[in-house]
C-alpha positions in Angstrom: 94.8 131.3 83.2 92.4 132.2 80.4 89.4 134.4 81.4 86.2 133.9 79.4 83.6 135.6 81.6 84.1 138.3 84.2 82.0 139.4 87.2 80.8 143.0 87.2 79.8 144.6 90.5 77.5 147.6 90.0 76.4 149.8 93.0 74.2 152.8 92.9 74.5 154.8 96.2 74.5 158.2 97.8 76.2 159.9 100.7 74.3 160.9 103.8 73.4 164.5 104.0 76.4 166.6 105.0 78.7 163.6 104.5 78.9 163.4 100.7 82.5 164.6 100.4 83.7 162.0 102.9 81.6 159.3 101.3 83.1 160.1 97.9 86.7 159.9 99.3 85.9 156.6 101.0 84.5 155.2 97.7 87.6 156.4 95.8 89.9 154.8 98.4 88.1 151.5 98.1 88.2 151.5 94.3 91.9 152.3 94.3 92.4 149.4 96.7 90.5 147.1 94.4 92.6 148.1 91.4 95.8 147.1 93.2 94.5 143.6 94.0 95.1 140.5 91.8 91.8 139.5 90.3 90.4 143.0 89.8 90.5 144.1 86.2 89.1 147.6 86.6 87.3 149.7 89.2 85.9 153.2 89.1 83.2 155.6 90.4 81.1 158.0 88.5 79.2 160.9 90.2 75.8 161.8 89.0 75.7 164.8 86.6 73.2 166.7 88.8 75.6 167.1 91.7 73.3 165.5 94.3 75.8 163.0 95.7 74.6 160.0 93.8 77.3 157.6 92.6 77.6 154.7 90.2 80.4 152.3 91.5 81.7 149.7 89.0 84.2 147.0 89.5 85.2 144.2 87.2 86.7 140.9 88.6 88.2 137.8 87.0 85.7 135.7 88.8 83.5 135.4 91.9 86.4 134.0 94.0 88.4 137.2 93.3 85.3 139.4 94.1 84.8 137.6 97.5 88.5 137.7 98.4 88.8 141.4 97.6 85.6 142.3 99.4 86.8 140.5 102.5 90.1 142.3 102.3 88.2 145.7 102.2 86.3 144.8 105.4 89.5 143.6 107.1 91.9 146.4 106.0 89.8 149.5 105.3 86.5 149.2 107.2 88.5 148.3 110.4 90.5 151.5 110.0 87.8 154.0 108.9 84.6 152.5 110.3 83.2 151.5 107.0 80.6 153.2 104.8 77.6 152.6 107.0 78.1 155.9 108.9 78.3 158.0 105.7 75.9 156.3 103.3 72.5 157.9 102.7 70.2 154.8 102.7 70.5 151.4 101.3 72.5 151.0 98.0 71.2 149.2 94.9 73.7 146.4 94.3 74.0 143.9 91.5 76.5 141.3 90.3 76.5 140.5 86.7 78.4 138.0 84.5 79.7 139.1 81.1 82.0 137.8 78.4 85.4 139.5 78.7 85.5 140.3 75.0 82.3 142.4 75.3 84.1 144.8 77.6 86.7 147.2 76.1 89.2 147.2 78.9 92.1 148.2 76.7 93.1 151.9 76.3 91.4 153.6 73.4 93.7 154.8 70.7 94.5 158.5 70.7 92.6 160.7 68.2 94.8 161.9 65.4 
């Protein structure tokens, strides 16, 4: 199957006061889970540089069907075990889905500097 365009999920969110460490661990578990699923090309989180518990969460999927299937699996397999993110998130997240040509993303490892 040739992939021309990919779906990029972008979330900006923060942990509830006093629950930031647990929130981060739960985000990391979800991103690792996504990376192991067919249809997810990449998934990572980036904490803010100011140390205030704000996170940028990115995932790249082959298409919207893969995004939906993997999102449903997270609810079924992870949220059902740990209660989901609602109890540890600090307010509503900013969420966006974007489409991008695959070749515009550099998803291959960068060459080592010589």
